[in-house]
C-alpha angles and dihedrals in degrees: 000000000000131000121232135176124238119219091259091057100257116134118227128186114221134186104256091205090064094060109117101165141007117201124189122195122121087333131017117253124197115199113198123208086250089066094250116133127205126193109214140179097232117096119240094253090056090049092051090049091051089048094051091047091053093047089051091049090056094043098246098121093045091050093051094048091048091051091051091050095048097045095045128211116328115243 
């Protein structure tokens, strides 16, 4: 779960695993796999960083990297 800030200043906690798309134009829009959209203050780079931190905290990034190292390069 990651915490983001809506444009009105309220904080919401979202399931980072449900993020499908992050669009950045005048505002940053997060589209979830459920189809719900959230407009937030954070920029896309910050959201990516928050997501990576979350994935590391639950072991998904470490597991993926370990799998790549043990399987070796694909031919």
